[in-house]
C-alpha positions, -999 to 999 in steps of 0.1 A, spaced: -11 56 59 -33 37 35 -66 48 49 -61 86 49 -86 105 28 -61 121 4 -67 126 -33 -52 102 -57 -36 118 -87 -31 96 -117 5 94 -130 25 72 -154 60 77 -142 65 69 -105 99 77 -90 122 68 -118 106 36 -132 77 31 -156 48 10 -144 41 -22 -164 7 -9 -172 -2 10 -203 -9 47 -195 -45 43 -207 -54 18 -179 -65 45 -155 -103 46 -160 -122 66 -133 -153 45 -140 -136 14 -127 -141 9 -89 -107 -3 -79 -74 15 -82 -40 -1 -77 -17 24 -60 19 27 -48 27 47 -16 52 75 -19 74 78 11 104 97 -2 112 127 20 110 151 -10 75 139 -18 64 143 18 78 178 21 64 190 -13 29 178 -6 31 151 -34 28 122 -9 -6 111 -24 -3 75 -37 5 70 -73 -23 53 -93 -9 26 -116 -42 14 -130 -78 9 -123 -98 -23 -125 -134 -34 -127 -130 -62 -101 -109 -68 -70 -95 -100 -85 -83 -80 -115 -67 -55 -92 -49 -82 -72 -36 -97 -105 -25 -63 -116 -5 -60 -84 11 -94 -90 19 -84 -126 36 -52 -112 56 -72 -87 68 -96 -114 83 -65 -132 103 -55 -101 140 -61 -97 145 -90 -73 170 -70 -53 147 -39 -50 133 -28 -17 97 -38 -10 70 -15 -23 38 -8 -4 8 -13 -27 -28 -6 -19 -60 -13 -37 -85 16 -31 -121 18 -41 -135 48 -60 -141 66 -27 -104 62 -17 -112 36 10 -86 9 16 -98 -24 2 -65 -44 5 -29 -36 11 4 -54 9 41 -54 0 55 -62 -34 90 -76 -35 110 -104 -49 85 -107 -78 55 -115 -55 29 -97 -34 24 -104 3 -11 -92 11 -18 -81 47 -48 -97 62 -74 -71 72 -83 -64 108 -116 -81 119 -129 -56 144 -126 -20 157 -108 -33 188 -82 -51 166 -78 -19 145 -71 1 177 -45 -24 187 -29 -22 153 -28 16 154 -12 15 188 14 -10 177 22 9 145 26 41 166 50 24 190 70 11 161 73 46 146 84 60 179 111 33 181 121 41 145 125 78 155 147 68 184 167 45 162 173 73 137 183 96 165 208 69 177 224 67 142 207 35 132 191 44 98 187 7 87 169 -2 119 147 29 116 138 20 80 129 -16 90 107 -4 119 89 21 97 83 -6 71 68 -29 98 45 0 109 34 6 73 26 -31 69 5 -29 101 -13 2 86 -20 -19 55 -42 -41 77 -65 -11 84 -90 -20 57 -121 1 56 -149 -16 77 -170 -18 46 -144 -40 28 -130 -61 57 -151 -93 53 -149 -91 15 -111 -86 14 -106 -114 39 -127 -137 17 -108 -126 -14 -76 -136 3 -90 -170 12 -100 -176 -24 -66 -164 -37 -47 -188 -14 
């Protein structure tokens, strides 16, 4: 989900709430963009499923802090939001879930073999989610899809894997 080469369209009003960033924060010259995944069925069907860009940042540390600032503005009772930091070539640098006024970053895969395992597991979870939805278990299906999305957030571009892992170590 996060590493698909889809265009990112800047916006300032994602799905009914205003981002905590000023609308002028989207600077295409900055290499890192903080994005929010759109998973609403209407967005998927209309072709507007490209991630929403909240802001752009000059450094990965600033982008991570921007994600934390965004999470602090969320309602503590709100469902988790999948965030991604992308580079200027739309490659996944870091992904995670914002909820309960914090961000839980997903540790990037370390190898191609691990990435294949993550893709397999995420596919299996999505198949289970489809079966759960068919059986009339929408809450279970939603939880399974969320787990699959979190696994996808580990599929950091090979160029950024070591850098992102080190950034998470330093942030801890």
